[in-house]
C-alpha positions, 0 to 999 in steps of 0.5 A: 351402954347409955348412948344419946343423940344430940341433934342440932339446930340445922345452923348451929355450925354458924351459931356460937351461942348454940355451939355453947349450949351444946358443949355444955350439954354434951359435957354434963352427959359425959360427966354421968358417963353417957356415950354422946354422938352430936349429928350436926349439918356440918362443922366449923372451927368453932364447934370443933374446938368447943366439942369435947373429944369424947363426943362423936361429930356426925354430919350430913352431906353439904348441898352444893351451891347452897350457902349457911341456912337463913334464921328464918324458915326456908326450903335450905333449912327443910332441905338439911333437915331432911338430910339430918333426918336420913342420917338419924334414923340410919345411927338410931339403927345401929347405935340403939340410942336411949333418948335423942335431945334436939336443939331448936328445929333439930327438935323437929328432927328428932320427932321425925327420928322416933317416927321413923323408927321400929322402937319408940326412942324418947325425945327432949325438945331444945328451943332457944330460937323457935320458929314461933318467936317473935323475932323469926315469925314471918307470913307464908308457906314455909313459915307455917309449915314449920310453926305446925311441925315445931308444934307437934315435935313439943306435943310429942315430946317427953320433956321440953327445955326453954331458956326463959319464962318470957318464950312461952308467950311466943307459941301460938297454942298451948303447949304442955307446961308440966313437962317444961323446964327453964334452964338459962345458959351457964355462962353469967360472963356472955349472957344476962339471966343465967344460971351457975354451972352447979344450978345448970348440971342439977336441972339436967338431971332433973329433967333427964330423970325425968324423961327416962323414968 
């Protein structure tokens, strides 16, 4: 059985663009015969409506008195990421995933799961709103740690997805450009400079073929 684990950002349930992107990726994998699990902090009405029924949506316990995490690096995002990591390691041991696909700080979770399991699992890093981007850049130890973890996930990723070339300029140091694919959203009615759905699917075909070569 071909099993894939998509790992959402720690704030994906509150981000319509992230939900659409996960929907598109999950739909592609299902169309290619994959079994798809989606690990999210928690679900939402939009996420429940958007995800194909065949996708198994898995959540983590909600931390009491904790609101949705902010866009910047924070203790809330870190704590949620730790819970997702623990759930992900347990899932990987049972499900035997062929690969992981982490989005934004979900990519840091993917890197941690790969390190925390006996069998190494190739993973994709997809950064739509990276910590290092100009809009989220901030001083302080939390931001520095978040950017360091993000760079580590990038260095060890089997493949990297960015929405456009402009994101490359946000990174502090070099990233392995040979592993980078630029894949815009397939929603021309919502976002500028998009792919068609056929172009999006063709790009993912190449991405996963490269990852699992």
